[in-house]
C-alpha positions as CSV (number, residue, x, y, z in Angstrom):
1,M,16.4,-15.8,3.9
2,R,16.7,-15.7,7.7
3,D,16.9,-18.9,9.7
4,W,14.3,-17.9,12.2
5,L,11.7,-18.1,9.5
6,Y,12.0,-21.9,9.8
7,D,11.5,-22.2,13.5
8,P,8.7,-24.8,13.9
9,R,6.9,-22.6,16.4
10,L,6.2,-20.2,13.6
11,S,4.4,-22.7,11.3
12,S,1.1,-21.0,12.1
13,W,2.4,-17.6,11.0
14,Y,4.4,-18.5,7.9
15,A,2.7,-21.0,5.6
16,F,5.0,-20.6,2.7
17,R,8.3,-22.4,3.5
18,W,10.3,-21.4,0.4
19,R,13.0,-24.0,0.7
20,R,10.4,-26.7,0.8
21,V,8.5,-25.1,-2.1
22,L,11.7,-25.0,-4.2
23,N,12.3,-28.6,-3.4
24,L,8.7,-29.4,-4.4
25,F,9.2,-27.9,-7.8
26,R,12.4,-29.7,-8.4
27,Q,11.2,-33.1,-7.2
28,R,7.6,-33.1,-8.5
29,Y,7.9,-31.2,-11.7
30,G,11.6,-31.5,-12.5
31,L,12.0,-27.8,-12.6
32,Q,14.8,-25.6,-11.3
33,V,12.8,-22.7,-10.1
34,R,14.5,-19.4,-9.4
35,V,11.6,-16.9,-9.1
36,I,8.4,-17.4,-7.2
37,I,5.7,-14.7,-7.0
38,D,4.3,-14.6,-3.5
39,E,0.8,-13.5,-2.8
40,A,0.0,-12.9,-6.4
41,G,-3.6,-13.9,-5.6
42,N,-5.4,-12.5,-2.6
43,F,-8.4,-14.6,-1.8
44,G,-10.8,-14.8,1.2
45,A,-11.5,-18.4,2.1
46,A,-14.8,-17.5,3.8
47,D,-16.1,-15.8,0.6
48,H,-19.0,-17.7,-0.9
49,D,-17.2,-17.6,-4.3
50,F,-13.8,-18.6,-2.9
51,T,-13.4,-21.6,-5.2
52,D,-14.6,-19.6,-8.2
53,Q,-11.9,-17.0,-7.4
54,V,-9.2,-19.6,-7.2
55,M,-10.3,-21.3,-10.4
56,Y,-10.5,-18.1,-12.3
57,Y,-7.1,-16.9,-11.2
58,A,-5.6,-20.3,-12.1
59,R,-7.1,-20.2,-15.6
60,E,-6.0,-16.7,-16.3
61,T,-2.5,-17.3,-14.9
62,L,-1.8,-20.6,-16.5
63,A,-2.9,-19.4,-19.9
64,D,0.1,-17.1,-20.0
65,P,3.1,-19.0,-21.6
66,R,5.5,-17.2,-19.2
67,V,4.0,-19.0,-16.2
68,I,5.6,-22.3,-15.5
69,A,3.5,-23.6,-12.7
70,L,0.9,-22.4,-10.1
71,T,0.7,-23.9,-6.6
72,F,-1.9,-23.0,-3.9
73,F,-1.1,-23.9,-0.3
74,L,-4.2,-24.9,1.7
75,W,-3.0,-24.8,5.3
76,Q,-4.3,-25.2,8.8
77,D,-3.4,-23.4,12.0
78,P,-2.4,-26.0,14.6
79,T,-2.5,-23.4,17.4
80,R,-6.1,-22.4,16.8
81,S,-5.0,-18.8,17.5
82,P,-7.9,-16.3,17.1
83,G,-5.5,-13.9,15.4
84,N,-4.5,-16.5,12.8
85,L,-8.0,-17.8,12.0
86,P,-8.8,-15.4,9.2
87,N,-5.7,-16.6,7.4
88,S,-6.3,-20.3,7.9
89,W,-7.9,-21.6,4.8
90,V,-8.9,-25.0,6.1
91,D,-10.7,-23.5,9.1
92,R,-12.4,-20.8,7.0
93,C,-13.3,-22.7,3.9
94,I,-17.1,-23.1,3.8
95,N,-17.1,-26.5,2.0
96,L,-13.6,-27.9,1.9
97,D,-14.5,-31.2,0.3
98,N,-16.3,-29.5,-2.5
99,H,-13.5,-27.0,-2.9
100,I,-10.9,-29.7,-3.4
101,S,-13.0,-31.8,-5.7
102,R,-13.8,-28.9,-8.0
103,L,-10.1,-28.0,-8.3
104,A,-9.2,-31.6,-9.0
105,A,-11.8,-31.7,-11.8
106,M,-10.5,-28.6,-13.5
107,P,-9.7,-29.3,-17.2
108,D,-6.3,-28.5,-18.7
109,V,-5.8,-24.9,-19.4
110,P,-4.8,-24.1,-23.1
111,I,-1.8,-21.7,-23.4
112,A,-2.7,-18.6,-25.3
113,P,0.2,-17.3,-27.4
114,L,1.3,-13.7,-26.7
115,Q,0.6,-12.3,-30.1
116,P,-0.7,-8.8,-30.8
117,G,-4.5,-9.0,-31.1
118,T,-6.9,-7.0,-33.2
119,P,-7.3,-3.7,-31.4
120,G,-10.8,-2.9,-30.1
121,R,-12.4,0.4,-29.3
122,A,-10.1,2.6,-27.3
123,I,-10.9,5.2,-24.7
124,R,-8.8,8.0,-23.2
125,V,-9.1,8.0,-19.4
126,L,-8.1,11.0,-17.3
127,M,-6.3,9.5,-14.3
128,P,-6.2,11.0,-10.8
129,D,-2.6,12.3,-11.3
130,G,-3.7,14.3,-14.3
131,S,-2.2,11.9,-16.9
132,V,-4.2,10.5,-19.7
133,R,-4.1,6.7,-20.2
134,V,-5.4,5.1,-23.4
135,M,-7.1,1.7,-22.8
136,E,-9.1,-0.9,-24.7
137,M,-12.8,-0.4,-23.9
138,E,-13.3,-3.9,-22.5
139,E,-10.2,-3.6,-20.3
140,Y,-11.4,-0.3,-19.0
141,L,-14.9,-1.7,-18.1
142,R,-13.3,-4.3,-15.8
143,G,-12.3,-1.5,-13.5
144,V,-15.6,0.3,-13.8
145,V,-18.1,-2.5,-13.1
146,A,-16.0,-3.7,-10.1
147,T,-16.0,-0.1,-8.7
148,E,-19.6,0.8,-9.4
149,M,-21.1,-2.4,-8.0
150,S,-20.1,-4.9,-5.4
151,F,-18.8,-8.2,-6.8
152,S,-21.1,-10.1,-4.5
153,W,-24.2,-8.8,-6.2
154,P,-26.2,-11.1,-8.6
155,L,-24.6,-11.7,-12.0
156,E,-27.6,-10.3,-13.9
157,A,-27.2,-7.0,-12.0
158,L,-23.5,-6.9,-12.8
159,K,-24.3,-7.6,-16.5
160,A,-26.8,-4.7,-16.5
161,Q,-24.1,-2.5,-15.0
162,A,-21.6,-3.6,-17.7
163,V,-23.9,-2.7,-20.6
164,A,-24.9,0.6,-19.0
165,A,-21.3,1.5,-18.3
166,R,-20.2,0.5,-21.9
167,S,-23.0,2.6,-23.4
168,Y,-22.0,5.6,-21.2
169,A,-18.3,5.2,-22.1
170,L,-18.9,5.0,-25.9
171,A,-21.1,8.1,-25.7
172,A,-18.2,9.8,-24.0
173,V,-15.8,8.7,-26.8
174,A,-18.2,10.3,-29.3
175,N,-18.6,13.5,-27.2
176,P,-15.6,13.7,-24.8
177,R,-16.4,14.9,-21.3
178,H,-12.8,16.2,-20.9
179,A,-12.2,17.5,-24.4
180,P,-9.8,17.8,-26.0
181,T,-7.3,15.7,-24.1
182,A,-9.5,12.9,-22.6
183,D,-12.9,11.2,-23.1
184,I,-13.7,10.3,-19.5
185,C,-12.3,10.5,-15.9
186,T,-12.2,8.0,-13.0
187,T,-14.5,9.8,-10.6
188,T,-18.3,10.0,-10.2
189,H,-18.1,13.1,-12.4
190,C,-18.2,10.5,-15.2
191,Q,-18.2,7.0,-13.8
192,A,-15.9,5.5,-11.1
193,Y,-12.9,3.5,-12.2
194,N,-10.4,1.6,-9.9
195,E,-8.3,-1.2,-11.3
196,S,-7.4,-2.5,-7.9
197,R,-11.1,-3.5,-7.4
198,I,-11.1,-5.9,-10.5
199,N,-12.9,-9.1,-9.6
200,P,-13.7,-12.4,-11.4
201,N,-17.5,-12.0,-11.0
202,C,-17.4,-8.5,-12.6
203,D,-15.0,-9.8,-15.3
204,L,-17.5,-12.5,-16.1
205,A,-20.3,-9.9,-16.5
206,V,-18.1,-7.8,-18.9
207,R,-17.2,-10.9,-21.0
208,Q,-20.8,-12.2,-21.2
209,T,-22.0,-8.8,-22.5
210,R,-19.0,-8.0,-24.7
211,G,-19.8,-5.3,-27.2
212,Q,-23.4,-4.9,-26.1
213,V,-24.8,-1.3,-25.7
214,I,-28.2,0.3,-25.2
215,M,-29.8,1.6,-28.4
216,Y,-32.8,3.9,-29.0
217,Q,-34.0,4.0,-32.6
218,N,-30.6,2.9,-33.8
219,E,-28.8,5.6,-31.9
220,L,-26.5,5.1,-28.9
221,A,-28.2,5.9,-25.6
222,V,-26.4,7.9,-23.0
223,A,-27.0,5.5,-20.1
224,Y,-27.1,7.6,-17.0
225,Y,-27.3,5.6,-13.7
226,S,-27.1,6.3,-9.9
227,A,-26.9,4.4,-6.7
228,N,-30.5,4.7,-5.5
229,C,-33.4,6.7,-7.0
230,G,-35.4,6.6,-3.8
231,G,-38.3,4.6,-5.2
232,H,-38.9,6.6,-8.4
233,T,-36.4,7.6,-11.1
234,A,-36.3,11.2,-12.4
235,A,-36.5,12.7,-15.9
236,N,-33.2,13.9,-17.3
237,E,-34.5,17.4,-18.0
238,A,-35.6,17.8,-14.4
239,V,-32.1,17.1,-13.1
240,F,-29.6,18.1,-15.9
241,K,-31.7,20.9,-17.4
242,G,-31.2,19.7,-21.0
243,P,-33.8,18.7,-23.6
244,P,-35.9,15.7,-22.6
245,L,-34.6,12.3,-23.9
246,P,-37.4,9.7,-24.6
247,Y,-35.5,6.8,-23.0
248,L,-34.8,8.7,-19.7
249,R,-38.5,8.9,-18.5
250,P,-39.5,8.5,-14.8
251,V,-40.4,5.0,-13.8
252,E,-41.3,3.2,-10.6
253,C,-38.5,1.4,-8.7
254,I,-38.6,-1.8,-6.7
255,N,-36.2,-0.3,-4.1
256,P,-37.8,2.4,-1.9
257,G,-34.5,4.1,-1.0
258,P,-33.2,6.2,0.7
259,K,-32.1,8.2,-2.3
260,N,-28.5,8.4,-3.2
261,G,-27.4,10.2,-6.4
262,H,-29.2,12.1,-9.2
263,G,-31.8,9.4,-9.8
264,V,-31.8,9.5,-13.6
265,G,-31.7,6.2,-15.5
266,M,-30.9,2.9,-13.9
267,C,-31.1,2.6,-10.2
268,Q,-28.3,0.3,-9.1
269,W,-30.0,-0.9,-6.0
270,G,-33.2,-1.4,-7.9
271,A,-31.2,-3.5,-10.4
272,H,-29.8,-5.5,-7.5
273,D,-33.4,-6.2,-6.2
274,M,-34.7,-7.1,-9.7
275,A,-31.9,-9.5,-10.3
276,R,-32.5,-11.2,-6.9
277,R,-36.1,-11.9,-7.8
278,G,-35.0,-13.5,-11.1
279,D,-35.1,-10.8,-13.7
280,T,-32.6,-10.9,-16.5
281,Y,-30.2,-8.0,-17.3
282,E,-32.2,-7.2,-20.5
283,K,-35.4,-6.8,-18.5
284,I,-33.6,-4.6,-15.9
285,L,-32.3,-2.3,-18.6
286,K,-35.6,-2.1,-20.5
287,H,-37.4,-1.2,-17.3
288,Y,-35.1,1.8,-16.5
289,Y,-34.5,2.9,-20.1
290,T,-37.8,3.4,-21.9
291,G,-38.3,2.0,-25.4
292,V,-34.7,0.8,-25.8
293,R,-33.1,-2.3,-27.3
294,I,-29.9,-4.1,-26.6
295,S,-27.5,-4.1,-29.5
296,A,-27.1,-7.9,-29.3
297,E,-30.8,-8.2,-30.3
298,M,-30.4,-6.2,-33.5
299,S,-29.4,-7.5,-36.9
300,E,-27.8,-4.2,-37.9
301,P,-24.2,-3.7,-37.0
302,L,-23.4,-1.5,-34.0
303,P,-22.8,2.1,-35.0
304,T,-19.2,3.1,-34.4
305,P,-18.8,6.5,-32.7
306,E,-17.1,9.2,-34.7
307,T,-13.3,9.0,-34.1
308,E,-11.8,12.2,-35.4
309,G,-8.1,12.5,-35.8
310,G,-5.2,10.1,-36.2
311,E,-3.5,7.3,-34.3
312,I,0.0,6.3,-33.1
313,R,0.4,2.7,-32.1
314,G,3.1,0.0,-32.0
315,L,4.8,-2.8,-30.0
316,V,7.3,-2.7,-27.1
317,T,9.7,-5.6,-27.0
318,D,12.9,-6.5,-25.2
319,A,16.3,-7.1,-26.8
320,D,15.2,-10.7,-27.8
321,G,12.0,-9.5,-29.4
322,K,9.7,-10.7,-26.6
323,P,6.8,-8.4,-25.7
324,L,7.2,-6.1,-22.7
325,A,4.0,-5.4,-20.6
326,D,3.3,-2.4,-18.3
327,V,5.8,-0.1,-20.0
328,R,4.7,3.6,-19.9
329,L,4.9,5.7,-23.0
330,R,4.3,9.5,-23.1
331,L,3.1,11.5,-26.0
332,T,3.3,15.3,-26.0
333,R,2.2,18.1,-28.3
334,D,2.5,21.8,-27.4
335,D,0.9,22.0,-23.9
336,W,-0.8,18.6,-24.1
337,A,0.5,15.3,-22.8
338,G,-1.0,11.8,-22.7
339,E,0.2,8.4,-21.5
340,A,-0.4,4.8,-22.6
341,V,0.7,1.5,-21.0
342,S,1.7,-1.5,-23.1
343,G,-0.5,-4.5,-22.7
344,P,0.5,-8.2,-22.2
345,D,1.3,-8.5,-25.9
346,G,3.5,-5.4,-25.8
347,S,1.0,-3.2,-27.8
348,Y,0.1,0.4,-27.1
349,R,-2.2,3.0,-28.8
350,F,-2.8,6.7,-28.8
351,V,-6.0,7.6,-30.6
352,H,-8.2,10.7,-31.5
353,L,-5.0,12.7,-32.3
354,P,-5.4,16.0,-34.2
355,A,-2.8,16.9,-36.9
356,G,0.4,18.3,-35.5
357,R,4.0,17.7,-34.4
358,Y,4.5,15.2,-31.5
359,T,7.2,13.9,-29.3
360,I,6.9,10.3,-28.0
361,E,9.1,8.6,-25.4
362,V,9.4,5.5,-23.3
363,V,9.2,6.7,-19.7
364,G,12.2,5.9,-17.6
365,T,14.5,5.3,-20.6
366,K,16.4,7.5,-23.1
367,L,14.2,6.2,-26.0
368,R,12.6,9.2,-27.6
369,Q,11.4,10.4,-31.0
370,E,10.9,14.1,-31.6
371,G,9.3,16.1,-34.4
372,L,6.8,13.4,-35.5
373,T,4.4,15.0,-38.0
374,L,0.9,13.5,-38.0
375,A,-1.5,14.5,-40.8
376,E,-5.2,14.6,-40.3
377,G,-6.5,11.0,-39.9
378,Q,-3.0,9.5,-40.4
379,R,-2.0,6.2,-38.7
380,L,1.6,5.8,-37.6
381,V,3.2,2.6,-36.3
382,I,6.2,3.1,-34.0
383,D,7.8,0.0,-32.4
384,W,10.3,0.1,-29.5
385,K,13.0,-2.2,-28.4
386,V,13.9,-1.7,-24.8
387,V,17.3,-3.1,-24.0
388,A,16.8,-3.1,-20.2
389,P,13.7,-2.6,-18.1
390,P,13.1,1.0,-17.2
391,T,14.8,1.8,-13.9
392,A,14.6,4.8,-11.5
393,T,16.0,5.8,-8.2
394,W,13.5,7.0,-5.6
395,Q,13.9,9.4,-2.7
396,M,11.7,9.3,0.5
397,D,10.9,12.5,2.3
398,V,9.6,12.0,5.9
399,K,7.4,14.4,7.9
400,R,6.2,13.5,11.4
401,Q,3.5,15.3,13.4
402,F,1.1,14.8,16.3
403,G,-1.9,12.7,15.5
404,L,-3.2,9.2,15.1
405,P,-0.8,6.3,14.4
406,I,-1.1,6.5,10.6
407,L,1.5,6.1,7.9
408,A,0.3,8.2,5.0
409,G,2.2,8.4,1.7
410,S,2.2,9.9,-1.8
411,L,3.6,8.6,-5.0
412,P,3.7,10.5,-8.3
413,R,0.9,8.5,-9.9
414,A,-2.0,6.2,-9.0
415,G,-2.2,2.4,-9.6
416,I,1.1,1.4,-7.9
417,E,0.9,-1.5,-5.4
418,V,2.5,-0.6,-2.1
419,T,3.4,-3.3,0.5
420,L,4.0,-2.5,4.2
421,Q,5.7,-5.0,6.5
422,T,5.0,-4.3,10.2
423,P,7.4,-4.9,13.2
424,L,5.4,-8.1,13.9
425,G,6.2,-9.5,10.4
426,L,2.7,-9.0,9.0
427,S,2.2,-7.6,5.5
428,F,-0.5,-5.3,4.2
429,K,-1.1,-4.0,0.6
430,R,-2.5,-0.8,-0.7
431,V,-2.8,0.8,-4.2
432,S,-1.5,4.3,-4.7
433,G,-4.4,6.7,-5.5
434,D,-6.9,5.2,-3.0
435,R,-6.4,8.2,-0.7
436,P,-6.3,11.2,-3.0
437,K,-6.3,13.7,-0.1
438,Y,-2.5,13.0,0.1
439,G,-1.9,13.5,-3.6
440,P,-2.6,11.8,-6.9
441,G,-0.9,8.6,-5.7
442,G,-1.9,8.9,-2.0
443,F,-2.2,5.8,0.2
444,E,-2.6,5.1,4.0
445,F,-1.8,2.4,6.5
446,W,-2.7,2.0,10.2
447,T,0.5,1.7,12.2
448,P,-0.3,1.2,15.9
449,N,2.8,-0.9,16.8
450,P,6.0,1.0,17.4
451,G,9.1,-0.3,15.7
452,L,10.7,-0.8,12.3
453,Y,8.4,-0.8,9.2
454,R,9.4,-1.8,5.7
455,L,7.8,-0.2,2.6
456,S,8.2,-1.6,-0.9
457,F,6.8,-0.8,-4.3
458,L,8.0,-1.5,-7.8
459,D,11.6,-2.5,-7.3
460,Q,12.1,0.0,-4.4
461,K,12.5,-0.8,-0.6
462,F,12.6,1.6,2.3
463,E,12.8,1.2,6.1
464,L,11.1,3.6,8.6
465,T,10.9,3.6,12.4
466,L,7.5,4.7,13.8
467,D,6.5,5.3,17.4
468,G,2.8,5.9,17.2
469,Q,2.5,9.4,15.7
470,F,1.2,10.5,12.3
471,T,3.8,10.2,9.6
472,L,3.7,11.4,6.0
473,V,6.2,10.0,3.4
474,T,6.5,11.5,0.0
475,F,8.3,9.5,-2.8
476,T,9.9,11.1,-5.8
477,A,11.5,9.4,-8.8
478,T,14.9,10.7,-9.6
479,S,17.1,10.4,-12.7
480,G,18.5,7.0,-11.8
481,G,21.8,8.0,-10.2
482,T,23.1,10.5,-12.8
483,R,23.8,13.1,-10.1
484,G,25.6,13.0,-6.8
485,S,24.6,11.6,-3.4
486,I,25.5,11.9,0.3
487,Q,25.5,8.8,2.4
488,G,26.8,7.9,5.8
489,E,26.2,6.4,9.2
490,L,25.1,7.5,12.6
491,L,27.0,6.3,15.6
492,D,26.6,6.9,19.4
493,H,29.4,8.2,21.5
494,S,30.9,4.7,21.9
495,G,30.9,4.0,18.2
496,R,27.8,1.8,18.0
497,P,25.3,2.2,15.1
498,V,22.1,4.1,16.0
499,A,18.9,3.1,14.3
500,G,15.6,4.9,13.8
501,R,16.8,8.5,14.1
502,A,15.7,11.2,11.7
503,I,18.5,12.8,9.6
504,T,17.8,16.0,7.8
505,L,19.5,17.4,4.7
506,T,19.2,21.1,3.7
507,G,20.7,23.1,0.9
508,D,19.8,25.6,-1.8
509,G,16.2,24.8,-2.4
510,V,16.5,21.3,-0.9
511,S,15.0,20.0,2.3
512,R,14.8,16.2,2.9
513,T,14.6,13.7,5.7
514,A,15.9,10.1,6.0
515,T,15.8,7.6,8.8
516,S,18.9,5.7,9.9
517,G,18.6,1.9,9.4
518,N,19.5,-1.0,11.6
519,D,23.2,-0.5,10.7
520,G,23.0,3.3,11.3
521,R,23.2,4.0,7.6
522,F,21.3,6.7,5.7
523,S,21.6,8.2,2.2
524,F,20.3,11.1,0.1
525,A,20.4,10.6,-3.7
526,D,20.1,12.7,-6.9
527,L,21.9,15.8,-5.5
528,E,23.3,18.7,-7.6
529,A,26.7,20.1,-6.8
530,G,26.8,22.3,-3.8
531,D,27.1,22.6,0.0
532,Y,24.6,20.8,2.2
533,S,23.9,20.7,5.9
534,V,23.4,17.2,7.4
535,A,22.0,17.1,10.9
536,V,20.4,14.8,13.4
537,A,16.9,16.2,13.9
538,D,16.7,15.8,17.6
539,A,20.3,16.4,18.7
540,A,22.9,19.1,18.4
541,V,24.8,17.4,15.6
542,T,25.3,19.2,12.3
543,Q,27.9,18.8,9.6
544,T,28.4,20.7,6.3
545,V,29.2,18.5,3.4
546,R,30.2,19.4,-0.2
547,C,28.7,17.3,-3.0
548,D,30.3,17.4,-6.5
549,G,27.0,16.4,-8.2
550,R,28.5,13.3,-9.8
551,S,29.7,10.8,-7.2
552,A,28.9,9.7,-3.6
553,T,30.2,11.6,-0.6
554,T,30.5,9.8,2.7
555,V,29.9,11.3,6.1
556,T,29.9,10.0,9.7
557,L,27.7,11.6,12.4
558,T,28.5,10.9,16.1
559,L,26.0,11.6,18.8
560,P,27.4,13.2,22.0
561,P,27.4,11.2,25.2
562,P,24.4,11.6,27.6
563,S,24.7,14.5,30.0
564,D,25.3,12.2,32.9
565,A,27.6,9.8,31.1
566,R,31.1,9.2,32.5
567,P,33.5,9.8,29.6
568,S,36.6,8.3,31.4
569,P,37.8,5.4,29.3
570,S,38.9,3.6,32.4
571,A,35.4,3.7,33.9
572,P,33.9,0.2,34.4
573,P,30.9,-0.7,32.2
574,E,27.5,0.4,33.4
575,R,25.3,-2.2,35.2
576,W,21.6,-2.0,35.1
577,A,18.8,-3.6,37.0
578,M,15.3,-4.5,35.7
579,Q,12.2,-4.1,37.9
580,V,9.2,-6.1,36.7
581,V,5.5,-5.4,37.5
582,R,2.8,-7.6,36.0
583,K,-0.9,-6.9,35.9
584,P,-4.1,-7.7,33.8
585,G,-4.4,-5.9,30.6
586,T,-3.5,-5.8,26.9
587,A,-0.7,-8.2,26.0
588,A,2.1,-5.7,25.8
589,I,5.5,-4.8,27.3
590,G,5.7,-1.2,28.7
591,G,9.0,0.1,29.9
592,R,10.9,3.1,31.2
593,L,14.5,4.3,30.9
594,P,15.9,7.3,32.8
595,E,16.2,9.4,29.5
596,A,14.7,9.6,26.1
597,G,16.3,8.9,22.7
598,I,17.9,5.5,23.6
599,P,17.4,2.9,20.9
600,V,15.7,-0.2,22.3
601,A,15.4,-3.6,20.6
602,I,12.7,-6.1,21.7
603,T,12.9,-9.6,20.2
604,P,9.8,-11.8,20.7
605,P,9.9,-15.6,20.6
606,S,9.2,-15.4,16.8
607,G,12.5,-13.6,16.3
608,Q,11.1,-10.6,14.5
609,T,12.9,-7.7,16.3
610,I,11.0,-4.6,17.1
611,H,13.1,-1.4,17.1
612,L,11.9,1.7,19.0
613,L,13.2,4.7,21.0
614,S,12.9,5.4,24.7
615,G,10.6,8.4,25.1
616,S,8.2,7.4,22.4
617,Q,5.5,6.8,25.1
618,P,5.9,9.7,27.5
619,R,2.8,8.7,29.5
620,L,5.1,5.9,30.9
621,G,7.8,8.4,31.9
622,V,10.4,10.6,30.2
623,G,12.0,7.5,28.7
624,G,8.9,5.5,28.3
625,F,8.4,2.9,25.5
626,E,5.9,0.2,24.7
627,A,5.7,-2.9,22.3
628,P,3.0,-5.6,21.7
629,A,3.7,-8.9,23.4
630,T,1.0,-11.2,21.9
631,Q,3.2,-14.3,21.7
632,P,3.8,-16.1,25.1
633,G,7.4,-17.0,25.8
634,I,10.8,-15.3,26.3
635,Y,11.4,-11.8,25.1
636,T,14.8,-10.3,24.8
637,I,15.2,-6.6,25.6
638,Q,18.4,-4.8,24.5
639,F,19.6,-1.2,24.9
640,L,23.1,0.4,25.1
641,N,25.3,-2.7,26.0
642,Q,22.6,-4.3,28.2
643,T,20.6,-7.5,27.5
644,F,17.7,-8.7,29.6
645,R,15.3,-11.6,29.2
646,L,11.6,-11.4,30.2
647,S,9.0,-14.1,30.3
648,T,5.4,-13.1,29.4
649,D,2.2,-15.1,29.0
650,G,-0.3,-12.6,27.5
651,Q,-0.7,-10.1,30.3
652,Y,0.5,-6.5,30.5
653,T,4.1,-6.3,31.8
654,F,5.9,-3.2,32.9
655,V,9.6,-3.0,33.2
656,N,11.6,-0.2,34.8
657,F,15.3,0.0,34.2
658,V,17.7,1.7,36.6
659,R,21.5,1.9,36.9
660,E,23.0,-0.1,39.7
661,D,25.0,2.9,40.9
662,E,21.8,5.0,41.1
663,R,20.2,2.3,43.2
664,A,23.2,2.4,45.6
665,T,23.3,6.1,46.0
666,R,19.6,6.2,46.7
667,G,20.1,3.6,49.4
668,E,17.5,1.5,47.7
669,R,14.7,3.4,49.3
670,Q,11.5,1.4,49.1
671,A,9.6,3.3,51.8
672,R,9.8,6.7,53.4
673,L,8.6,7.9,56.8
674,V,7.1,11.3,56.4
675,S,6.0,13.0,59.6
676,H,3.8,16.0,60.1
677,R,5.7,19.2,60.9
678,L,7.5,18.8,64.2
679,P,9.4,21.2,66.5
680,T,13.1,21.0,65.8
681,A,14.0,19.4,69.1
682,Q,11.3,16.7,68.7
683,A,12.5,16.0,65.1
684,H,16.1,15.5,66.2
685,S,15.0,13.2,69.0
686,L,13.1,11.0,66.5
687,L,16.1,10.9,64.1
688,Q,18.4,9.8,67.0
689,H,16.0,7.1,67.9
690,L,16.0,5.8,64.2
691,E,19.8,6.0,64.1
692,A,20.1,3.9,67.2
693,D,18.2,1.0,65.5
694,P,20.6,-1.1,63.3
695,A,17.7,-2.0,61.0
696,T,17.1,1.7,60.1
697,R,20.5,3.3,60.7
698,G,21.6,5.5,57.7
699,S,18.2,5.2,56.0
700,F,16.6,8.5,57.2
701,E,17.4,12.1,57.2
702,L,16.0,15.3,58.5
703,D,14.4,17.8,56.1
704,E,14.0,21.4,57.4
705,L,11.1,23.3,56.0
């Protein structure tokens, strides 16, 4: 933990003081805490249901026996900074007194033992990356309702959505829409699913309608729905060209449109308006689905869809027999492959399996069983004991191109939380898969500030220097270090580490890019034996390196001196001067150096250093650069062996750096007398007159055109 995090001036930016938090646990609870999960809950204090969100998260978290304690920090921004206001709970909370009193009145939360529960109905979901995930139906619906409807809509509308989505999903189980491998997908081809959208309000709707579906004459209804019918729903045969279904007849709708979607079945915006006027979810569903009943109203048991085939299920535990959650298991048969993820109790399931020979493995480990013979309708139980959590080594490939300041990325699969820390110390989160245009696990961040960015996901951390262009990073999981690697450091001509430069690696069928870190280091992992070329992308520096495919090979790359550098070791150190111009505008520091490619470090009063390269902003000159300067105070600017301090107070400040020897050779020209074309004799006469004046002697010269 860096000391500058505890600077009192940063109290408005860093609410969580971890040393104080650890002391709080020790003194108040008598607990020696070693692990704290930061930002596990992401709440908006201005939300109308802010207190409900906090209470829901507290109940769900404390019910887990693995959680020792849960602490929320309700903090206030003493500086009243507009940039901090969205994060200041005290200032944003709509009714602070009510919020505190409701939290204080919360009853004790009973701890739920982590025991395998009775498995419910399962559904095979085709994920964006092409894998198939087996889920419990009610868990699947949490991600559907929250994606298909806004969590802020009335509860009765959300409950109508939950029942319709459950009916549609069970119909897909009975008649798979992606046969034979999956029942349903995550797009609007079936119904939308995104687990990152899960919300307490939608969860409540799923729980309060658990198991309820739409029935027509004791048969499960296929509950189609769309966003907006435009004032009148459509008959199914008019849109889908199939036989008419008696419960999908055209009806009037309270919402006039505009139309959005196919218009068959329930209109989601119509359900919203009906719920707002006080209608129950049962009334909403019976309005849009003609002659139906809700399964909860019926005395007969709910028909179970036909589930052909067998099942493979079991538990995943650690070496001590404790359940392991979120462990991926892969099942393959001929040209088919499916995946399941263990739940909080360590259980997993593969269902609807035809007879055949299967291979099952725990992804990321060497645990594997081959040649499993499954008979028609057979149920197999296979438990796994994972000695260590699955680990993997990841490689980042970087491609830069002209475009907007966007950091786009791709991971092999969707559903992975990605965190980006900016040069200003702010953190943003995305979930892989929310930008499928970059791949199954695509994601995107807005990165307008030049400097060093830090990306993290799972147990991986990467650093990347950005300077305002479009950058695409692709991550691939390797075999965990079973092959060789090439690692090294990049130095300048005087032996100092160089940060933020792109290093390329090329070989037989291999092309990768890495970025040198603050210490100049870079690495390429998971390499087969062979010869590779390691080069600095924007400099004439290349080195051939042999890798044995088993161990690490170290290389040092040294940049040549600048073309105008004086290589003599006896030469005195360079001296630079800083020229400052201030003017109204965006709170930023713009600068210019005589050449591009010089690493520049700008440290604001907060202490979070911004790393960038001269030349990243060519509009300011060949060596132009720019960094935000939103914090008033003293900024430190460093490059080569030079250090300058600059005071700013929220305006735009431009700094121009020149070598002292350059200023001397130029005679520090600050003005130039330019005459119109003169006869030669007259020009010489004027020059003699200027040379005769001590104030201008040696400052002028004669240019012959």
